[in-house]
KOLTI-683331 format. One record per atom (N, C-alpha, C): x, y, z; residue in one letter. Coordinates in pm, whole numbers, plus 50000, padded with zeros to 5 digits. Each point is the difference from the previous one (the first is absolute). Layout:
N
XYZA...
This chain:
652
821239429610563X501235004049928X499625006149865X500665011049968X499715006549873X500554991749885X499295000449890X500464992749881X501245006549943X500874992049938X501195005549935X499595008649881X500755010949975X499625009349893X500354994949861X499484988449962X500174995249863X498764992149963X499754999149873X498794993249954X500344985949955X499014991150008X500194986449950X500235000149850X499545010449934X500225001149855X501495001249969X500755007150085X501435001449978X500704986650019X499604992550103X500574986950024X499734990749882X498765000049952X499644991449886X500785003949876X500175013149979X500745004849883X501474995650007X500595001550118X501404995950016X500174985049975X499094992050058X500094985449984X499894996049854X499055006349929X499814996849858X501245003749919X500575011650029X501195004549926X501204991150031X500144995950125X501124991450038X499924986649926X498834993949999X499854987149931X500195001649849X499535011249944X500175002649857X501485001249965X500725008150077X501415002349968X500864987850033X499614992150100X500744987950031X499914990149883X498814998849942X499824991049886X500855004549881X500025013149973X500815005249890X501494997850026X500415001950125X501414998550035X500484985749974X499254990250048X500424986149983X499864995249856X499225007249921X499904996749857X501105006649918X500785008650067X501095006849931X499595012549926X498835005950038X499525012249934X499565010550102X500885003850092X499595009550105X499665013749943X499025006450059X499615013549960X500595010550092X500424995950121X500595009550095X501294994050055X500805008450063X501284995550054X499804992250130X501064993050043X499954992850127X499725009650115X500645011849996X499825009750108X498555004750008X499385002349884X498595004349999X499094988950051X500314987549964X499204988750048X500144998650151X501245001150050X500224998950144X499235010850075X499905011949941X499255010950064X498524996450013X499444993449898X498604995650007X499824989950113X500924990250007X499904989950106X500155006350139X500935009450013X500225006450130X498765007650044X499355006949907X498805007550036X498884990550043X499814989149925X498964990550038X500334993550135X501274997450025X500404993950127X499675009250117X500145013149979X499665009650106X498505000850022X499234999449891X498545001450011X499324987150041X500484988849948X499354987150026X501074989250006X500734999050110X501184991250008X499714985249979X498754995650015X499684985849982X499294997249868X500015009649908X499284998249875X500574988249921X499164991349945X500474988249926X500925003249883X499865011749939X500865003549885X501465000550039X500275002950129X501395000850047X500614986250018X499184989950008X500504986450022X500164992149871X499585006049888X500104992849872X501464998549960X500394987949965X501354997149954X499944996849852X500895005849921X499994997549856X498735005549938X499464992549906X498805004749930X499244988049945X498795002449952X499234989249939X500724994749877X499864987249973X500664993449888X499135001749876X500465008549908X499165003649885X500504994249869X501224994549997X500504994249875X499514985749988X500214993949883X499584986249980X501154990250020X501045004250073X501094990950033X499524989850102X500594988050003X499594989750098X500155005050143X499034996950085X500015004350140X500554988850087X500835004150101X500644990450088X499945005350143X499584991750094X499925004150140X501395000050063X500205009250095X501245000450077X499884990950121X501074993350037X499994991350118X499865008250127X500535012250000X499815009650109X499865013749935X499235009150061X499715012849935X501265008049966X499985006649884X501065009549963X499455013950033X500365004950117X499405012150054X500765012549959X499435011450035X500645012849978X500885003250121X500465012450012X500865004250110X499405012150071X500205000550131X499695012550069X501145009749971X499695012849994X501035009749962X499975012250090X501125006950002X500095012550072X500925009549924X499735012950016X500885010449945X500805006650111X499744995950123X500565006550119X501134991450056X501235005249998X501154992450048X499864996650148X499485009350080X499834997350142X499024988450022X498944999749920X499034989050011X500654986749964X500845000149896X500704987849961X500934995350112X500785009350056X500964996350104X499294995150126X498845005750030X499214995450114X499544985749975X499594997049876X499574986549964X501194990350011X501175004149953X501194991450006X500354997050145X499975010450086X500364998150140X501414994950015X500184989550077X501334994150021X500184987149921X499044997049913X500064987549924X501015000949884X500804989549979X500794999549876X499044998549881X500255007549894X499154999249881X500884998049877X499384995649893X500674999049870X499395010549908X500845008549945X499545010149905X500194995349858X499025002749915X500104997049857X499425011749921X500325000849874X499425010249914X498524997249980X499205010549993X498594998649964X499905002449849X499894989349925X500025000749855X498625003449946X499975009149905X498735003849937X499834991549874X499534987750022X499854990749889X498734991950013X500084987249970X498854991050008X500394988050085X499214997350104X500304988850090X499724986749929X500964990850014X499944987149931X500334988850098X499334988749983X500314987950077X500514989449903X501174994250033X500594989249919X499864986950077X499444989849935X499824987050063X500954989849938X500804993450084X500964989949955X499594986450057X500084989749916X499754986450045X501234991749970X500604994850108X501254992349989X501045007649918X500095013150027X501045008249941X499715005649863X498804997749946X499665004849865X498865010250010X500155011349933X498955010149998X498804994749923X498864998850068X498814994549935X498915010549980X500075011050074X498965010349983X500475013350055X499575010749931X500175013750049X498645006749998X499655006850108X498685006350005X500085013850063X499095008749959X499945013750053X499314999950136X500095011350070X499315001250128X498484999949981X499515006049890X498565000649976X499305007550110X498974993850061X499285006750108X500534995850137X501154993650001X500624995850124X499674985750037X498874995149955X499574986250026X500154991449875X499625005849886X500104993149871X500825008649904X500994993849938X500825007049903X499784994549861X500805004849906X499884995649861X501304993449955X499864989349925X501144992349952X500725007649889X501245004150027X500805007449901X501314992649973X499974986950017X501224991949985X500705002049866X499304999749885X500715001549872X500815012949991X499495010950058X500735012749993X501195000050094X499764995250123X501065000450101X501174991149962X499764989749919X501124991549956X501015007849917X499615011749948X500935008449925X500855008750092X499675000550129X500745008450095X501174992050056X501205003949963X501204992450037X500134998450151X499675010550076X500204999750145X498944991850073X498914996249931X499034990550056X500514986149966X500854994750083X500794988149968X499124988349957X500344993349890X499194988749951X500144987550084X501064999050079X500224987950078X500795003250127X499764992050103X500755000750126X500624986350024X501194997549945X500614986750008X500144995250144X499674987350019X500184993950131X498915002950101X498945006949959X498925003550093X498794990949974X499584992650102X498854991049987X498755006550058X498844994349964X498755004850055X499485012449930X498945005950059X499375012049944X500555012450070X500515009349922X500575012450051X499315011849933X499685010450077X499435012249943X500955011750025X500315007349894X500825012150009X499135011949962X499955009950086X499265012249969X500975011649979X499625008749910X500865011449970X499295009949911X500805008649939X499455010949921X500615000249861X499135000149900X500415001449861X500105014949970X501095004349934X500205014349980X500775002449871X500085012749962X500765003949880X500855012150036X501314998949984X500895011350029X499825010849893X500525011750030X499895011149905X500724996949869X501214994250010X500764997149877X499334988849919X499444989950069X499294989449929X498715005449937X499355009350069X498775005949947X500285007249868X501135006749994X500375007149878X500164990249884X500664988750026X500174989849896X498654993949961X499154997750102X498694994249975X499145009449917X500025012950032X499195009749926X500395000349853X501304999449974X500485000149861X499564987349927X500094988550069X499594987349940X498515000149969X499185005250091X498555000349979X499645008949881X500705011249986X499735008749886X500374993249869X501114992650001X500404992749879X498964989549963X499304994650100X498964989949975X498655006349965X499955013349999X498765006949968X499035000650116X500504997750123X499155000650119X499975014050057X499015002750085X499875013150062X501185002850091X500475012449999X501135003950084X499624998450148X500794992950081X499674998350142X500135013150076X499255001250110X499975012750073X500975000650117X500284988550064X500935000050113X500434985750028X501154998050071X500474986550029X498984991750078X499385005750102X499054992450081X498774996249919X499495009449922X498784997449924X500194989249894X501194999849938X500204990349894X500154985950056X500544998550121X500094986750061X498604994650024X499135008150062X498634995650025X499264997549868X500225008749902X499324998649872X500374987349927X501304996849995X500434988049929X499584987250071X499895000650133X499554988150073X498574996349963X499225009749957X498614997449965X499784996449853X501085000249920X499864997349856X500244985349968X499534996049884X500264986449951X500984999949883X500295011849945X500925000849887X501295007050042X501034998149919X501315006250023X500524997050141X499794987750046X500414996750136X501525000350016X500744998949889X501465000350010X500545013650041X499145010350000X500445013250046X500304999950150X499534989850071X500294998950143X501494997650025X500774997449895X501444998250016X500685012850047X499325011349989X500575012750046X499765002250149X499284991050066X499675001850141X501024993250090X500065004750123X500804993650103X499104994850110X500584992450093X499234994450110X500825000750128X499465006750102X500595000250133X499254990150088X500704990550059X499384990450091X500165004950144X498944998150082X500135004250140X499354990450100X499374989049952X499334990950095X500034985849945X500264990350089X499954985949964X499204992650106X499184990649956X499234991850095X499744986449937X499624990550085X499684986649951X499034993350096X498984993749944X499044992550082X500424985450013X500964995849917X500364985849998X501414997250051X500825010650015X501404998150040X500325009550114X500684995250103X500475008650107X501345006049958X499975012849968X501225006649952X500915004250115X499524999050123X500835003150116X500335014850013X499145008649949X500265014450003X499365006150124X500825006450082X499525005750126X499905015249997X500635006149902X499995014749991X499815004549856X499645012649987X499925006049867X501384999949934X501045001950082X501374999449949X500304986249941X499504989650065X500174986449946X499334998649864X498805005849987X499294999449871X500825006749891X500525011750032X500805007649902X501224991849960X500664993950099X501194991949970X499644988049913X498854993650028X499554988649922X499795004049854X499335011349980X499735004849864X501305003649928X500915006750071X501275004049940X500824987849959X499964989750083X500784987949972X499514992949874X498735001849966X499464993849879X500195008749877X500505011950016X500295008549885X498955010449968X499015002150089X499005010349975X500605014050021X499515009749925X500385014050019X499125005750111X500605006950094X499305004850118X499885015349999X498945005450063X499775014550001X500835007250106X501314998049994X500985006550088X499634998750147X499874987650050X499624998250140X501165003050096X499665004950117X500985002250106X499344997050134X500694992750084X499524998050137X500405012350081X499065005750070X500215012950066X499724998750150X501015002950078X499864999950146X500015014450050X498885004550052X499955013550056X499415010049903X499455010750057X499295009949920X500945008249913X501255002150045X500955007549916X500324992249874X500054986750011X500264991749882X498845000949901X498775000650053X498825001549914X500055013549928X500345010550073X500125013249938X501065000449892X501134993250024X501064999549900X499574992749874X499234989350018X499524992449884X499055008649916X499145007650067X499075008749928X500765010249917X501105005350051X500805009649923X500614993449877X500434987550013X500564992949885X498924997449895X498804997150046X498894998049906X499675013149931X500075011050073X499735013249941X500975002849886X501274996250018X501005002049895X499654991849876X499584987550020X499594991749887X498775005749930X499085005550079X498795006149944X500375011649909X500995007950044X500425011549920X500664995749870X500694988450001X500654995149878X498984996349893X498854994850042X498904997549907X500114987649915X501024991750019X500144988149916X499024989050041X499904997550130X499094989750050X498675006650036X498874994549953X498715006150033X499614996850145X500255009350089X499664997650140X499355012450058X499254998050107X499335011550061X500124999950151X501014993250053X500214999950144X500754987750044X499824996350126X500684988450057X498994992050082X500284987050016X499164991150080X500854994550114X499415000050121X500704994850117X499204988550059X500704989050032X499374987750048X500704995450127X499224996750104X500614994450120X500784987549963X501234999050051X500894989249958X499544986450052X499484999650121X499604987350060X498724994649936X500064988049942X498814994149940X499014995750108X500504996450118X499094996850111X499165012250037X500645011750000X499255012350030X499025003149886X500394997249877X499095002149887X498734991650018X500184987350036X498844991350019X499145004750116X500635005150106X499245004650116X499165012249966X500535008849917X499275012249963X498904997249899X500254991049907X498974995949904X499665010549896X498774998849945X499585008049886X498665006950028X499765010949931X498655005449988X499484995449864X498785004249967X499474996549868X500695007749889X500785010250037X500645008749901X501524998549996X500634997950118X501465000050002X500544991650116X501254995449990X500654993650113X500385010550105X499864996650128X500315009650106X501505001350025X500784990949942X501434999950027X500825007049891X499315006849908X500685007649895X499495014450001X500895009249967X499615014149987X500775006049883X499295007049913X500685006849890X500125014850032X501115005749960X500255014350018X500105006649864X499235010649980X500035007549875X500185014950031X500475007149901X500115014550014X498735006649948X499495009350078X498805007149959X500335008749880X499464996749886X500315007549879X498805007549948X500255010449928X498945007449932X500244999249850X498934998749926X500104999749855X499225011649941X500355003449879X499285010749929X500174997749851X499095005549925X500094999649854X500415013849950X500995000049913X500475012649944X500384997749854X500365010749931X500324998949857X501495002649976X500604991549918X501385002349962X500065011849902X500795010150037X500185011549913X501224998449909X500994992650051X501214997749919X500774988550064X500874993749923X500924989950053X501415005349980X500685002850112X501365005449996X501004988850022X501165001149937X501044989850011X501285006550051X500644993550098X501245005450058X501024988850016X501275003449983X501084990250008X500564999550141X500114987850056X500514998250135X501514998249999X500594999050119X501454998250011X500464986849941X499084990249988X500334987149940X499704999649852X499605011449943X499735000749857X498624995449961X499154996850099X498644995549970X499125012249976X499325000149887X499135011249965X498594996650049X499585006850106X498804996350074X498845009349968X498804994449979X498835008349971X499275004450127X499525012349997X499175005650108X498795006549937X498824996750052X498775006249948X499795013550069X499855010449920X499605013050052X498485000249996X499365000550117X498554998550007X499345012850048X498715000949972X499205011250052X500054999250152X500255011150070X500174999750145X498814993550071X500334991150096X498974993050076X500514998150142X499105000650099X500404998850140X499924985450045X501114994950059X500054986450052X500745000050132X499404994650103X500644998650132X500635013050046X499305010949978X500465013050048X501035006849914X500314994649883X500995006149911X499395002349863X500445010649933X499555002649864X500954992949904X499454990949921X500804991549912X499965005649857X501185002049943X500095004449860X500864990649916X500824991650067X500864990549930X499754985950051X499994990349909X499784985950037X501024991449926X500714991450074X500974991449936X499314989749910X500604997449884X499494989949906X500994988449986X500974999350091X500944988850014X501034998949888X499594996349879X500984997649894X499325000549864X500804999249896X499485001149863X499024988849968X500334987750043X499124988849969X498645001750068X499975006450116X498755002850071X499135009349915X500625010249944X499285009449913X499424992749879X500794990949945X499554992449884X498854990650036X500134992950112X499004990150039X498635006350023X499995011950059X498735006850031X499625010449894X500885001849899X499765009949895X499745013950060X500895004350089X499815012550075X500425012149917X499165010450004X500235011949917X499175011550054X500275011949950X499235011850039X498544998049964X499125003850091X498574998849978X499364988150069X500814990250043X499464988450071X499505004350139X498834995150038X499545001350138X500494987750076X500745002350108X500634989050071X499665000550148X500024988250063X499844999350145X501384999150063X500235008150104X501295000050068X499754997750149X501054995950070X499884997250143X501215005650073X499795004250123X501105004250088X499744993650136X500864990650038X499794993150127X501324998750073X500394987550034X501204998150080X501285004149931X499995000749868X501255002949929X500265014849978X499105008750046X500155014649993X499965004949856X500864994449913X500015004449860X498714995549933X499255009249938X498764995949934X500284990649883X499134990049985X500204989749898X498794998849910X500264996649876X498954997049903X499404986350031X498664999049993X499324987250020X499464994249871X499175008049930X499394994949877X499435011449918X499754997049873X499365009649910X498494998850018X499355011150030X498555000250016X499335002549865X500555009349924X499495002949865X501175003949912X500214992749893X501155002549913X499675010149892X500935009249977X499875009549889X500364992949869X499655006049891X500364994549869X501515000849979X500544990549923X501425000749964X500844989650072X501305000549972X500954990550056X501075007350081X500604992650091X501095005550082X501175004349911X500875008450054X501215004249928X501194999450093X501124995149948X501254999950074X500955010349939X500925005350080X501045008649942X501014991549921X500535005449895X501024993049921X501405002450055X500185011750063X501335003950045X499975003550149X501154999150064X500135003450141X499635014750021X499105003350092X499625013950023X501155008650048X501074993650050X501125007550054X501115002349898X500454989249932X501175001349912X499684997749853X498794995349968X499624998149861X500444986949939X500634991250080X500444987149947X498794991249968X500144991549898X498924990949964X499774990150115X498734997950035X499664991650113X499944985249960X500224991450101X499964985549981X498884994550088X499174991149944X498914993950077X500404985750036X499964996650132X500424986750044X498824990950034X498885002549936X498744992550020X499205005050119X500635008450084X499275005850113X500235015150005X501275004149983X500355014150021X500695005949879X499855013049983X500805007549905X501265004550073X501174998149936X501255003650066X500875008449907X500685009450062X500985008149928X501374993350014X500644996049890X501284993050008X501205009250017X499755013150001X501095009849997X500445004050141X500354990050083X500305002650141X501125010250019X501044999249918X501175008550020X499745014749972X499005003049915X499805014049960X498575005050019X499174992450069X498625004250024X499965008250129X499665012649990X500045008950116X499034995750109X498854994649965X499034995650101X500564988350080X500664990549932X500594988650070X501155004650090X500825009249949X501115005050079X499515007550124X499005008749981X499455007550112X499374990650102X499234990349953X499354990450090X501004991750077X501084995849934X501024991850066X500695007750112X500335012649972X500695008250102X499045003250115X498755002849969X499025002650106X499804987750087X500014988249939X499884987650076X501174998550097X501205003449953X501184999550087X499865010050115X499545012049970X499845010450102X499044995250109X498904993649960X499044994950099X500614988550079X500694990849931X500584988450068X501105004150097X500815009749959X501115004750084X499565010350102X498735004149995X499425009750095X500765013249999X500255005149879X500655013149985X498915010750012X500025007450105X498955009850028X500155012649914X498855006249973X499905013149933X500284999749849X500564988949947X500314999549858X498784994349926X499055008749969X498754996149936X500174999249849X498974995049934X500024999449853X500145013949941X499345009850062X500055013849951X501435005450004X500774995950101X501385004850010X500954991449917X499684987249984X500884991149924X499925002949851X498815002949950X499815001749855X500955010249938X500195012050060X500955009549939X501434994749995X500414992450101X501354994550001X500194990249884X498944992549968X500094990549890X499935007249866X499185010549991X499905007649876X501305007049966X500755003750103X501295006649980X501144990149973X499704987150010X501024989949975X500904997350118X499665005450117X500824997850119X499744986250061X498824994649979X499644986950054X499384991749888X500544988149981X499404990549906X499624987050070X500864995950095X499714988250082X500145003850147X499604990950089X500095002750144X501445002150046X500964993849930X501405001950039X500435014549983X499395007049903X500355014049975X499615009150116X499044995750082X499625008150117X501195002350091X500884990050008X501135000650094X501205007449941X499865004949878X501055008049938X499645014949998X498805003150047X499555013950002X500765007950106X500195012849971X500595009350096X498915009350051X500265006750109X499005009050059X499535010249898X500935005649923X499635010649905X499094994949888X500014986949974X499124994649896X498535002050037X499704999950128X498615001350044X499475014249983X500905009649987X499555013849976X499285001249866X500234990549911X499415000649866X498544995449999X499544994650115X498584996850013X499255013050026X498965003249924X499275012650019X499585002150145X500225012350048X499595004450133X500684992350113X501214994949973X500754993050104X501165008850046X500035002950131X501035008750056X501004991750081X500975007150060X501134993350064X499584989850106X499055003750086X499614991250109X499444986749948X499105000749900X499414987849945X501034992249919X500865006949925X501034993149922X500924992050091X500405006250111X500874993250096X499304987950062X498715001750028X499214989250060X499854988349904X499705002949873X499854989449901X501304992249984X501125007249995X501304993649987X500274990950121X499725004950120X500254992350123X499124987650006X498745001349957X499094988550004X500474988949907X500565003849885X500524989949908X501224993050062X500885007850064X501204994150059X499654989950109X498935002750075X499604990950109X499584986249947X499604999649873X499524987249945X501114991749938X501275004450012X501104992349942X500174986450069X499584998950124X500214987750077X498664994250044X499114997949905X498674994750030X500064984950018X499034994150073X499964985550017X499914992849865X500564988049995X500074992649874X498624997349940X498994997250084X498654997449948X499465012349928X500255011950055X499555012349935X500785002549871X501304997150003X500845001449881X499444991549885X499714987550029X499484990849897X498615004449954X499175004350094X498665004649964X500075012349911X500985008550022X500155012149920X500394997549856X500514987949970X500384996849862X498784999049909X498844997650059X498764999849921X499844987949911X500334988250053X499874987749922X498554995350002X499454997249883X498604996049989X499734987450080X498854999950068X499584988350076X500534999650142X500715010650043X500585000050134X499635012850075X500014998950132X499775011350088X500884998450122X499885009050096X500864999650118X499864986850075X498764995250014X499784987350069X500694988549927X499985000549867X500674989749920X501484999350036X500655011650003X501445000350026X500314996150144X499175004150094X500244996150139X499924984950015X499064993849930X499874985550006X501194993249934X500465005649888X501164994349932X501265001150085X500145011450068X501205002150081X500054990850121X498844995050041X499994990150108X500654987049954X499964997549869X500604987949944X501405002749944X500185011649939X501295003949939X500385013750055X500695000550113X500175012550074X500975010349943X500654997349887X500915009849941X499625002749855X500455011349948X499735003549861X500614989649906X501234995850029X500664990049915X499204987049997X499474996050116X499244987550007X498735001049917X499335011550005X498785001749921X500325000449851X501085006949963X500385001049859X500374986349942X500514991150084X500424986949952X498894989550010X498895003350066X498914990350019X499344996949865X499664987449981X499364995749876X498495001350012X499354999249886X498535000449997X499434988450080X500614988349990X499514988350073X500105002250150X501105006150046X500175002550142X498965009950052X499715010249922X499005009950042X498614993950002X499684991949900X498684993849992X499774990150114X501104995150061X499884990450110X499625006750131X500095013350004X499645007350122X498495000650013X499514997550119X498564999650024X499365013249957X498984999249915X499285011949956X500515006149870X501074994549942X500555005449876X499574991349882X499275005949907X499584992849880X501134999949898X499904991049903X501014999249894X500135013249926X498845006549973X500015012649926X500765010750077X499745001150130X500685010150082X501504997350003X500374987450019X501424996450003X500685003749869X499344997349887X500575003249869X500165015149983X498985007750042X500085014649988X501165005750081X500214994650119X501065005150086X501384996749943X500194987549957X501304996149946X500335008249875X499045001449909X500215007949879X500205014750034X499185005150093X500105014150037X501355003450060X500534991450085X501315002550060X501104999849895X499854991149903X501004999549891X499995013049920X498795004949969X499885012449924X500525012050079X499814999650132X500375011450084X501454999850047X500784990149960X501404999450046X500795012649968X499915005449876X500735012449972X499565011550091X498705000850030X499515010650088X500534998150142X500034987450048X500554997250133X501455004450007X500794996749897X501415004049997X500145015249999X499095006749927X500055014749992X499655006350135X499054994150071X499665005050134X501194998550094X500694988649992X501194998150083X501075010449964X500175002349868X501005009749955X499675014150049X498705002850017X499575013250047X500055001250152X500414989250066X500175000750145X498864994850083X499104992749939X498894994050075X500474986550053X499944998150131X500444987650062X498894994950091X499204990449953X498894994950082X500494992550122X499215000750107X500324992750123X499584985549983X500894990850033X499694985749986X498904996250097X499164990649956X498944995050086X500614991850112X499345000350114X500464992150113X499624985549976X500984991449990X499724985949972X499454993150123X499114990549976X499464992150109X501114991550061X499924997850131X501064992650066X500044985649953X498834994349972X499964986249951X500394990050106X500025003950128X500364990750107X498944989350013X500424987850035X499044989450024X500344987649919X499384988950036X500314987249933X499604999549852X499115009249956X499605000149858X500635011749924X501055005650056X500635011849940X500384997949854X499575009349915X500354999749859X499214990249915X499034993150058X499254989849927X498635005449958X499584996449879X498735004649944X499014988349997X498785002550051X499004989450008X498725003949926X499344989949946X498695001749936X499024990850072X498855005550042X498974992150067X498894997149901X499524987649998X498874996649914X499134989750069X498715000649975X499084990350058X499655002950145X499184991450057X499515001850137X501074996050101X500025007050115X500894997050111X499154998650127X500614994850106X499244998150124X499795013150074X500875009849975X499885012950065X499715010749894X499455011450042X499755010849904X501285003949927X499865002949873X501175003349919X500775011950058X499275009850052X500655011850056X500934996150114X499614990150081X500834995350112X501284993649948X499864991849896X501174993249943X500945010249935X499455009449927X500825010349935X500785008150103X499325003750108X500645007950104X501174992250062X499814987050019X501054991750058X501214998949907X499754998849870X501094999249902X500825012950002X499325011350000X500695012950000X500795001950129X499414995950114X500685001450129X501274991650005X500014989049923X501174991249996X501005004249894X499785011749937X500955005249902X499724996349857X498914992549976X499674995949865X499215010549925X499864997849870X499225009049916X498914992049930X498955006949959X498864993649934X499885004749857X499514991249914X499765003649860X498664994049959X499375006449903X498724995149951X500124990249884X501224998249948X500184990849888X501324992650013X500054988149940X501184991450009X501025004049894X501265000750041X501105003249908X501234992150042X501085001349923X501234992950033X500555004150135X499675012350042X500505005150128X499184995150119X498894992849975X499164994950109X500734989050076X500055001350133X500664989850082X499114987850018X498695002450024X499074988850017X498575004949984X499144990849959X498565002549994X499384993550122X499175007450073X499384995150122X498574995949970X499664987550026X498634995349977X499764987150077X498764997650037X499614987150055X499224992049897X500095004449872X499364993049890X501054997349892X500974991050029X501124997749906X499594994449865X498804994349992X499544994349873X499115009749922X499955012450044X499185010049932X500485002049857X499045002949911X500355002649859X500015014949972X500175008250105X500015014449980X501185004249914X499895011949941X501085005049913X501295001850079X499915003850128X501205001950081X500714986650022X499224989650027X500604986850022X500614994549872X499335002249889X500544995349872X501335006849968X500075013150027X501245007349973X501104995650095X499644997450127X500994995450097X500614986849957X499154990949951X500494987049954X500915001749878X499595009049910X500795002149879X501385005850032X500085008350102X501275006550036X500784992250106X499374989350051X500684992250104X500055007150134X499025008450028X499965007550126X499474990850110X500654999350117X499504991650109X498595003950043X499234989950039X498645002150050X499984996050147X499685009750087X500004997450143X498574999150052X499784991150095X498744999950074X500055011350102X498845003250057X499965010450102X500824995750122X499954987050034X500764995150115X501505002049979X500454997549878X501435001749973X500395014750009X499115008949957X500275014350012X500215003850146X499104995150087X500135003550142X501304994550058X500434988149954X501294994750048X501145009249958X499895005349875X501065009049952X500015013050079X498815005150030X499915012550077X500574998150140X499784988150056X500524997050133X501504996949998X500564999049877X501444998049988X500444985649998X499054990749979X500384985749993X500914997749881X500964991150015X501004997749895X499394995149872X498914992150008X499434994549878X498975009349939X499825011650060X498955008949952X500285006349867X501255003949977X500265007449877X501354996549939X500534988350033X501314996649951X500004989349892X498994991649999X500064988649907X499795003949856X499145009749977X499715004349864X499194990149921X499484989450065X499224989949929X498515002850017X499204996749898X498555001950013X499464992150118X499095006350077X499364993750115X498634995349959X499884987549960X498734994749947X499204993350111X
């Protein structure tokens, strides 16, 4: 057999570089991007698939922090960039999807419910004791009331973009070096002995629980997630997924979060739900065989910022964009890179002349990663709105123009948002702008007051196009209610948001009258989102009335029939159950019930087989006097038994 056309020198070079960059990465001082590192590993895997460098987990322990052995190895993950390969691996198995967080892996050890130690992954076999720092992390719970024996919780320590901005400012005030990125600063602070209170800016996602001394009775990954949630841990958006289409849908939702840039993530992790199957598959020296991570193949490049441009959005947010020297990424020539917000510019001190690393991967829009070489000088913000000249307001994260009523950029953006939401064809920004400059259109309601002859005033528009534009607007007078609400442009909401809300409140009047507490009780709705929607609807009431006056009549959403023994009742599930949570949820919905992720006054009952749990949901249920049902009682109610849902008394 002929020898492969590569030299052992290339293999040795790749192995040396991989180990070098892995050590820098875990120390929080990477010299290359994740995508560039993955490319090195992929090349070595093709040339020498059994090379020991590919099996190395973590890195050598180089700090003088106390060393602690792991009871079981903290391994890495196998990964793929190929969706077909992932789906082939999934097969017909139910899996649990979670976010792949770009942070630092941590193990929390509890003894009789008290946190006694926190340690890093280290080299996978031996980690380092970082307990004093992790005690500053609120989400790394200091106690698990009512839990006996030794319990280990594994998860990921991370820093969000907004927290990183606050941390960077605090570090500068302390005279410390400006941090380079959220991931790097987490790793860097874990290795320090001073300023350990800076760890208060970090968060913790939990994803695994185990015990050598207590039988937790967990049979599935879903059970583990439920156990962690019941104790109050923050979870990396887990979902049980049945079927390959469900896996594909989850990946799209992760892609949307990736584009938002708030949570430091670089893909998704999928785990076979059955723990028996996990044990049967076992581990390699590098990774568990029952987990697979999916990442988007990204390309990075270094370029120079030529200028920082600022533009006002329809919500009045003045957003920075870096104008960079043209560079090719993933088959496209990149000249503009988003810089997210004003606080981001401040945290990284971004300005013309900086050499920066950028990436283009699953999110399509090129993103800034880090400063490679900083130019002299300090960042600059605009004092006035680039559109209307109004003095800008800084809300600790963003620069905002307060002149909503008279800012042309906000008005143009708001009307364009309506045009997209209402699917009005052919009315582009180029055609809309002259109508607004002439004073014919100020809000979306004005579109419905236009006459055919008004469109003649758009440059190069003749009778056929004018008639078409007029007709397209008229067709949107009776759009579905979800599109109507989405077109209002309320911050924190999108079409999916409104569709989910309409499933609970099927009319416009019902949504307008819904309280913040009622919205927050809907599964998947955070307090912040609920507050934004309630305030946004209040602000938009005059616009809604004006749209009605202009002849816009949205089609009411089709209300759910609600047939079944649980019709109109809202349930919250917490803790472990005998059956998979997805099965129980499906049964509740089939019986006419609804599900929520949080307890509120509107909750009919909390479903759990752990009535003595000290979880936040159980505490709130007790405070509000909400009945607590066992799983058996739920099944009696679904079957229509008289005692299933009539007594209203807690089922202890």
